[in-house]
N, C-alpha and C positions, 0 to 999 in steps of 0.2 A: 868273425861272429857267426852264430848259428844261422842256418838257412831259414828263410822266412816261412817256407811251407812247413818245415818241421816244427817251428814254433807255433804256428797257427793250429796244426793238427794236435799238438800237445795240449793247447788251451781248450780244445773242443771236448776233452775227456771229462768224465764224471768220476769222483767229485773234483771240483776245481772249476768246472763250468766253462764259462765263456772266456775268450781271449782278453788279454789286458791291453792289446793294441790293435788298431784297425789299419795300421800302416805296414807296408812291405818293409821288413827289416833289411838293412844293408847286407849284401853278400859280396864275396870276392868276385869282382867283375872279370869277364873274359879279357884276355890280353889285348884283343883287337879293338876293344871299346875304351876310349879315353874320355872320361867325364870332367877332367880337370878344367877344361876351357869354360865350363858352365859355372864354375865356382863363384866368379864375380856376380853373375845373375842370381845364383842361389842366395848369396848374402844380401843382395839388394831386395829380394822378395821377403826374406826373413825380417829385414828392417823396414819393410813396407815403403821402400824408397822408389817411387814411381819414376822419377827423373833418371836415375841410374839404370833402372830396368829398361826404360824406353830407349835409351842410348844403345843398350846391348841388342834390343830387338831390331833397331834400325840397322845395326851393323850385321846382324845375323837373323833375318826374318824367320828362318826355320826353327829357331830356338823356342818360339812360343808354343810349339807342339812337340818338341823333342824331349825325350827323357833326360833329366838333369842329374840323375844318380843311378847307382846299380840297382836300386829298388824300383826303377822305371817310373818314378814320380816326375810328372811334368810341372810346368809353372803353375798350372791350375791346381794341382795337388798341394804344392807348397803354399800357395796363397790361401787355399781352403783351410790349411792347418793354422796359418798365422791369424786369419780371421779379421783382417782389415777390410771393411766393406768398401771403402773408397777405392782401395787398390784393386780389389776384385772387380768392381764395376768397370774400371778403366781397362783392366786386362780382358774381360769378356767382350767389351765393346771393340777393342783392337782385334781380338781373335775373330769376331764375327763381322767386322767392318760395318757395324750398324745394321746389318741385314738379318732378318729372321726367315730362314728357309728350311728346306727339308734336311739340310746337313747340320742343323743346330745341335741335334742330339749327339751326333757323331763328334762334332767339334768340342762339345762340352763334356763328353764322357770318355776321355782317354783312360786306359786301364793301367794300373801299376802291376807289380809282379804277382800280387794275389788277387788281381781283378777288381780292385776298388776304384770307383770313379771319384772325382773330386767331391761329389755330393756325399759319398760314404765318409770321406775324411772330415768334411764340414760337420756332418752329423755326429761323428765320434768325438770331435773336439767341442761340440755344443755351440758352434758358431752359427746362430740362427740367421743373422743378417746376411752372411755370405751364402748360406743355404737358400735363402729367399731369392737372392739374385739369380742363382742357377735355376730354381724352380719356376720363377716368373718367365724365364726365357723358354723353358719347355718342361712341363710337368711330367713328361714321360720319363725323365731322369729318376723319378721316385720308384720306378718299376724295373730298374736295371739291377741285376744281382751280381755279386762277385763270384769268385771261383768256388765258394762254399755255399752258394745259393742264398746269401744274405743280402737283403735289400737295405737301403739307407736307414729305414726305420729300425732295423736291428741294431745298427750302430748308434742311433739316437737313444735307444733304450739303455745303452751302457756308456753314455758319453762321459768323457774324462772330467768334465766339470761337475758331474753329478747334478745336472740341471734338469728339473722336471719340465721346465718350459721348453727345452729342446725336444723332448719326446712328444709333448703335447702339440708342438708345431707340426711335426711329421705325422702324428696321429690325425690331425685335422685335415692334412693335405693328401694323405695316402688313403685312397678309397678301396673298398673291397669289391666294387662293381664297375670299375673303370673299363669301358669297352675296349676289347682287344688286348687287355693287360692282365698279367697274372694277379691272383689274389694273395697278397703277403700274409693275410691273417688265416689262411686255410691250412688245416692239417699240421704236419710237423714244422712247417715254416712258421706258422703262427705261434706254435708252442715255443719255438726258439726266442721269439720276441718276449713272451711271458717269462721265460727262464732268465733272459737278460735283465729284466726288471727286478726279478727276485734277487739275483746276484747283487744288484745295486741297492737292494732294500727299498725299492720304490713300491712298497706293498699297496699303497692306495691306488697307484696307477695300474698295478698288476690286477687288483680287484676290479677296477674299472674295465680293463680289457677282458678279464675272465667272464664278467657278467655280460659284456657286449657280445662276446663270442663264446657261448657255452660249450662249443665243441672242443675248445682248447684243452679242457681237462680230460679229454677222452683219447688223446694221442700222445705219443712220445716225441721228444724234440728231434730236430734235424741233426743228422750225423751219428746218433747212437740211440739206444733204446731207453733213455732216461725220460721220465715224465716230469711234469712240473711239481708233482707231489714229491718225487724223489729228490729234486733239487732243494726244495724248501726244508726237507728233513736233513739232508746231508750238510747243508750250508748254514742253516739258521736254527739249529737245535737250541742254542742259548736264548734266542729271541722268543721261540714258541713256548718253551717249558715254563708254565706258570709256577710250579712248585720250586723253581730256583729263585723266586723273588723273596726279599726280606719283607718285614712288616710295613716299612715306609713305602716300598715299591708296590706292594699289594694294595695299600690304601690309595696311592696315586692311580694305580691301574683301575681300581673300582670307580674313582671319580671320573677318570677319562672315559671309561666305557659307559657310565651313566650319562655323562654330558653328551657323548656322541649319539646315544640312542634316544635321548629325550629332547634335544634342542636342535635348533637350526645351525647351519655351518658357521655363520658369523659369531653366534653366541658360543659355539664350541671352541672357536679360535680364541675368543675372549677368555674363556675359562682356562684353557691350556696356557695362555699368556700369564694369567694370574698365578697359576700353579708354578710356572717357570720362575716368576718373581719371588715366590715364597720358598721353594725348595731347590731351585736351580734348573737351568735349561737342560742339562745333560740327562738327568734322571727322568724328567718329564718326557723328553723326546724318545727316550728308550721305552717308556711305557706306552706312548702313542704308537711306536713301531710294533710293540708287542700286541697291542689291541688290533692293529691292522693285519698283522701276520696271522693271528688266530681267525679273524674273519675270512681271510684269503684261504686258509686251510679248510675251513668249513665249506666255503664255496666250491673248492676243488673236489672235495669229497662228495658234496651233493650232486655234482655232475656225473658221478659214477652210477647213480641209481638206475639209469636207463640202459646200462650196458649188460651184456651177457657175462657168464662166469669166466670164460676164457679172457675176454677183454679186461675185466676188472682185475683178474689175477696178474696179468702181464703188466698192468699199470701200477699195482699197489704192493705186490709181494715184497719187493726190495725195500720199499719205503716202510712197510710194516716191521720188518725185521731190524732195519736200521734204527727206526724209532724206538723199538724195544731195547736195543743195545744202548741207546742214548737216554733212555728213560723218559721219552716224550709221550706221555700217556694220552695227550690230546689227539695225537694221530691215530692211535689204536681205537679210541672212543669214536671219533668221527668216521673212520673207515668202517668200523663195525656197524655204525648206524646206517651207512649207505649199503654195506654188503656184509650181513651178519656172519657168513661163513669165513670171513677173513681171519677170525680168531683161531681157525683150525688150520691155517697155512702151515706147511712144514718145509724146512730147508733141506739141503743136500745130506745133512746128517740125521734126517728124520726128527729134528727137534722142532717143537712148537714154541709159541711166544713165551709160554711159562718157563720152558727150559732155558731159552735165551735170556729171559729176565733174571733168572737165578744165576746163570753163569756170569752175567755182567753186573749183578747186584743192583738191578733196576727196581728199587723198592716201590716206586709209584705204579709201574706197570704190574708188578707183583700184587699190590693191593687191589688194583683195578680188576685183575683176573680172579683173585681169590675172594674178592667181595661178592662175586656171583657164584653161589655154591655149586650150581649144576656145572658150569664151565670149569671151575676149579677142580671139582671131583674128576671130571673127564680128563683134563690135561695132566693132572698130577699122577694119573695111573699109567701114562704112556711112557714107553722106553724109546731111546734113540737107537741109532744103528749099531752102537757098541754095547747095547743092553744096559745103558746107564739110566737109572731113574732120576727124577728131579732131585732126590736126596743125594745121589752120587755126585751130581753136578754142584750141589750146595757144598759138598765136601772139598771141591777143588778151590784152589787159592783164587781170591778175587783179583781182577785186573789192577795194576799199580795205581791208576788214576782214581779208583774207588777206595783202595787201601789208604791212600794219602789224604782222604777226606777227614780222617781223624789223626791226631798227632800221637806219636808214641807207639811202639810195637805192642805193648800190653793192651792198649785200647783197641788197636787193630785186631789183635787176637780175640778180644772180647766181642767186637763187631762180627767177626767171622763165626764165632760160637752162637751168637744170637741168630744169625742167618740160618745156621744148621738146625738150631732148635725150632725156629719158626717154620721152616720147610718140613720138618719132621711131623709137625702137627697136621699137615694137609695130606700126607701120603698114607696109604693103608698101613696098618701096624706091621705086617710081615715084610714090608719093604726095607726095614732096618737091617735085616739079615740077608737081603737079596744080593746075589753075586752077579757082577757084570761080566763081560767077556774076558777080563783079566783075572777073574776069580776073586774079586775084592768086594767087601761090603762097603757101604757108605762111610762107616766109622774108620775103616782101614784107609780109605781114600783120603779122608780128612786128616788123619794122623800123618800120612806120608806127605801130603801136599803142604801141611803147615808145620813141618818139622823145623825149618829154618826160622819161620816167624815166631814159633814158640820159644826157641833159643834166644832170639833177639828180644822177645818180651820178658823173658827171665832176666837177661842182662840189664834191660832198662829198669825193671823193678828193683833189682839189687843195687844198681847205681843210685837210683833215687832214694832208696831206703838208707843206704850208706851215708849219703850227703846229709839227709835229714837227721840221722842218728847223731852225727857229730854236732849239729846245731842243738838238738835236744839235750845232749849230754852237757854241753857248755852252759845251757840255761839252768839245768839242774844244779850244776856246781856253783854258779853265781848266786842263785836265789837261796840255796841251802846255807851258803856262807853268810848271806845277808840276814837270814833268820837268827843266826847265832850272835852276830855282832850287830845289834840293832843300832839305828842312828841315834847319836847323842850319848850312847852308853847307858849303864845302869846306875841307879842310886846306891850310894855307899851305905845308907841306913837300912833300906828294906830289900835291895836287890832288884827292884822293879825298874823298867825303862824310865829314863828321865822325862821323855816326851809322851808318856802313856796317857796323859790327860788331853792331848791335842787330837782334834778330829783327823788331821793329816796322818797321825801315827796309826789310827785305827784303819784308815784307807791303806797305809803301807802294809800293815799286818795281814789284812784280808787279801790284798792283791799278791803279796809275796807268797802266801800259802797257796793261793789258787794257781800261781805260776809254777810252784813246785809240783803240785799234784798233776796239772795238765802236762807239763814237760816230762814228768816221769811216765805218765800214761803214753805219751807220744813215743818216748824212748822204747818202752816195752813193745808197743805195736810195731814199730819199725824193726825191732829185733825179731819179732815173730815172722815178719816178711822174709828176713834174711835166712831164717831156718825153715821156711816153707818147703814143701816137696815139689811145688810148681808143676802139678798135673794139669792137663788140658782144661778140665772143668773148673779148676781153681781160678782161671782167668775170667770166668763168667761172673761170679759174685764174690768169692772169698777174698781173693787178692785185691780187687778194686775196693771192697768194703774196708779192708784193713788200711789201705792207703788213704782212703777218705778220712777215717778216724784219726790216723796219724797226722795228716796235714792239718785237719781241723783243730786238734788239740795243740799242735805246734803253733798254729796261728794264735790261739787263745793264750798260750803261755807267753808269747812275745808281747801281746797286748798287756797282760797282767804284770809282766816284768817291767815294761816301760812305765806303767802306773806306779809301781813300787819305787822305781828309781826317781821318778818325778816327785813323789811324796817325800822321799829322803832328802833330796836337794832343797825342797821348800822348807822342810823342818830345820835343816842345818843352816842354810844360807838365806832363807826367805825373809825372816823377821816380819812376817805378816804383810809383806809387800806384794800386791796383786800383780805388778809388772813382772816380777820374777816367776810367778806361777804361770803367767801367760807365755813367757818366753820358753820356759822349760817344757810346757805342754806342747808348744809348737814344734820344738826340736824332737820331742818324743814321738811325734806323728811320722817323722821321716822313715824309721825302720818299718813301722806298721804299713805305711803307704807303699814302701818298696816291696814288701811281701805281697800285698794285695795286687800290685801291678805285675809282679813276676810269677807268683805261684798260684794266686787265686783263680786265674783262668783254667789252670789244670784241675783244680778242685771242682770248679763248676762243671767242666767236661766230664769228670769222673762221676759226679752225682747225676748229671743228666743222662749219661749213657747207661748207668747202672739202675737208677730208680725213676728216671723220667718216663714220659709217654712212649718213647721209642720210635724207631723209624717205621714200624709196622702198624701204627695206629691209623685205622682207616675211617675214623669218625669224620663225617662231612664229605667223604670222597664219593664221586659220582659212580653210578652203576652202569654196567654194560647192558645193552638192550636184550636181556634174556629172561 
């Protein structure tokens, strides 16, 4: 297996954050060391079998302090992991022989391969009772760190049980002013605790810690240059982003935020419990997490207000650009409120947040920036290191995860054209013909980048039109034949239909004619799509409009055809029996329902993307402080 140190170093990197284990992973042991003799003791401790363990200790007294495996874990480490309080109490008593002396700390703090003490292990596994046994013997164990300068409270913040009580226990016992002991909450060490809480989504505890120690928002975490703000952006983008919520989630979020801000804690828990009963525990818990994450974000950004430009830049620049890429506009808004110049940050490509928002199709950040006219005008006129304007970047193909937000290559092409058109509105008029370092205008970049998508959109349109043309032609044939051979035939005396005096016949005649007209219209519209030139701009309005008309008229023709058929069956076989009418009408609903379930979502998506409010509607959107 991989070396423990390599694993631990890997887990310290960002993004990815903290390690998933606080134990030394097994390694290939040196040939001279044989741990097999300790396996009976190891199994006894895992089973919390004190009688078998005591027999082993009596036979080999040194085993109580000896490493039992290649990770250098001792009996105390294994017992701390198991979490049996009775077993640990007896083990500690045997180890110390009932005496409390100056050697207590050393006896209770053997180190495994990565420097973890048994208290680290108990904290990481969330075993509070076992931890309390060790802490009661000597509280100095709380201030011993491992090879990575992590204290037991760091492990408690990311305990494997996801227990908040475990962290609260260590928070209440680990002081920041213990005489002669290091302060675990100071500087980068304290930030690491905060980061661990964020990784485990303990946002309420993270907020408690950030408010108690305001300095934590002004440092990077231990081991690298990542701040708490970086971590919450990199790891919790889906939690923070309010515009990713649907209507029900937004409503629950509003209720949760109002309840939290206007009521006491017991009433708040009562309200959340009621919401859980009404709409489900999962969705309510997600909204509570969302509310807590937004409050934590605001708190971290507020702590930046007293720092100088250099400090703020080092703490926020990575978070700002990552938030822009992920379309988390709340980070941009809160950071700009604390440090207004953050909106002018530039990356290694000399791109500002507007450039990055356009590249990544982050519509919410785009609306936030362009909603402030002064800022939008300034950023839209800037070029990057390759002389690309914002319009050049809008001409580049969107990232795959953004393209896949809409189904169908034609709708994806339409979304790309909408972006290009919207960005074109905010840049100076002469930028449309401006050449970048490659000598290309924005339109040339768009054509080159979207060549394959355009071809895929053309194929999708033709395949859809072909399939619908067959269906429309079939309906035309059927209803035309039905119009000539009316149900019941014609009278030999005057040539009029026999059932012409029945109301059901009138319904048949009207619905059959309507089905013929709508299906013929649908057929012609789909034929026009097949013969279209499929130019880039056609994907914006012309082609979607034709597809909308074709699908709508096809849908109507199916409905009218089913009505005509039902009327015919009732006239011929019904004999004025209501049961026949109900049965036929019920079966006639099957094809209509099938069309609605299978094709209607496409029709709704087409109408929404072509004639809806669009993704650039900034009504009700917040303003940056400018």
